[in-house]
C-alpha positions as CSV (number, residue, x, y, z in Angstrom):
1,X,-88.3,218.6,136.9
2,X,-90.0,215.9,135.2
3,X,-87.4,212.7,134.4
4,X,-88.3,212.4,130.7
5,X,-87.3,216.2,130.0
6,X,-84.3,215.7,131.8
7,X,-83.3,212.9,129.9
8,X,-84.0,214.4,126.7
9,X,-82.1,217.6,127.6
10,X,-79.3,216.3,128.8
11,X,-79.2,213.4,125.8
12,X,-79.5,216.4,123.1
13,X,-77.0,218.6,125.3
14,X,-74.2,215.7,125.4
15,X,-74.8,214.8,121.7
16,X,-74.3,218.4,120.6
17,X,-71.2,218.8,123.1
18,X,-69.4,215.2,122.2
19,X,-69.9,216.0,118.2
20,X,-68.6,219.7,118.4
21,X,-65.3,218.6,120.7
22,X,-64.0,216.2,117.8
23,X,-64.3,219.3,115.2
24,X,-62.5,221.7,117.7
25,X,-59.9,219.3,118.7
26,X,-59.3,218.5,115.0
27,X,-59.2,222.2,113.9
28,X,-56.9,223.7,117.0
29,X,-54.9,220.7,117.9
30,X,-54.7,218.6,115.0
31,X,-56.1,215.6,116.7
32,X,-57.4,212.7,114.6
33,X,-61.0,212.0,114.6
34,X,-60.3,208.4,116.1
35,X,-58.7,209.6,119.2
36,X,-61.7,211.8,119.9
37,X,-63.7,209.1,119.0
38,X,-61.9,207.0,122.2
39,X,-62.4,209.7,124.2
40,X,-65.9,210.2,123.8
41,X,-66.3,206.4,124.6
42,X,-64.8,207.2,127.6
43,X,-66.6,210.1,129.1
44,X,-69.7,208.8,127.7
45,X,-70.8,206.4,130.5
46,X,-69.5,208.9,133.0
47,X,-71.9,211.6,131.7
48,X,-74.4,208.9,132.0
49,X,-73.6,207.4,135.4
50,X,-74.0,211.2,136.0
51,X,-77.5,211.7,134.8
52,X,-78.6,207.9,136.1
53,X,-77.8,209.1,139.7
54,X,-79.5,212.5,139.5
55,X,-82.6,210.8,138.1
56,X,-82.4,208.0,140.3
57,X,-81.9,210.4,143.6
58,X,-85.1,212.3,141.9
59,X,-86.8,208.9,141.9
60,X,-86.5,207.9,145.2
61,X,-87.6,211.1,146.4
62,X,-90.8,210.6,144.7
63,X,-91.0,207.3,146.2
64,X,-90.5,205.0,143.1
65,X,-87.5,202.2,143.0
66,X,-85.2,204.2,140.5
67,X,-85.6,201.6,137.8
68,X,-86.2,204.0,135.0
69,X,-83.5,206.3,136.2
70,X,-81.2,203.2,135.3
71,X,-82.7,202.6,132.1
72,X,-82.2,206.0,131.1
73,X,-78.5,206.1,132.0
74,X,-78.1,203.2,130.4
75,X,-79.6,204.3,126.9
76,X,-77.3,207.7,127.5
77,X,-74.1,205.4,127.9
78,X,-75.3,203.6,124.8
79,X,-75.9,206.2,122.8
80,X,-72.8,208.0,123.3
81,X,-70.3,205.2,123.2
82,X,-72.1,204.5,119.5
83,X,-71.3,207.5,118.6
84,X,-67.5,207.5,119.7
85,X,-67.6,204.1,117.8
86,X,-68.9,205.9,114.7
87,X,-66.2,208.3,114.7
88,X,-63.7,205.7,115.0
89,X,-65.1,203.6,112.2
90,X,-65.5,206.8,110.3
91,X,-61.8,207.7,110.5
92,X,-60.6,204.2,110.3
93,X,-62.9,203.8,106.8
94,X,-61.2,207.4,106.0
95,X,-57.8,206.0,106.0
96,X,-58.3,203.2,104.3
97,X,-60.0,205.2,101.4
98,X,-56.8,207.6,101.4
99,X,-54.6,204.5,101.3
100,X,-56.4,202.5,98.6
101,X,-56.7,205.9,96.6
102,X,-53.3,206.8,97.1
103,X,-51.8,203.0,95.9
104,X,-54.2,203.4,92.4
105,X,-52.5,207.2,92.0
106,X,-48.9,205.4,92.5
107,X,-49.6,202.9,90.2
108,X,-51.0,204.7,87.5
109,X,-48.0,207.2,87.4
110,X,-45.8,204.3,87.5
């Protein structure tokens, strides 16, 4: 299979899975999004290492040095870590917004 196709398929599927994962954890187990973001930040590089390793083996079979495979793995890792970081940042901003709104509501009712 073409390495570019594998890269695109894995990146797309991993983003679908890693964006569905926090929602289901939140709905079923009431786990906050920032915890899901931390989990994604740890699991993202593992997926990227697997993809980079697979693409590297395929590149070596074809007679290439595998530099592109390593680059593809690094890009996938950065995208997934960024995705997890967005969950963490969004959760923190939401918590701050809730706190400020609660403080304003308490001041107006006092």
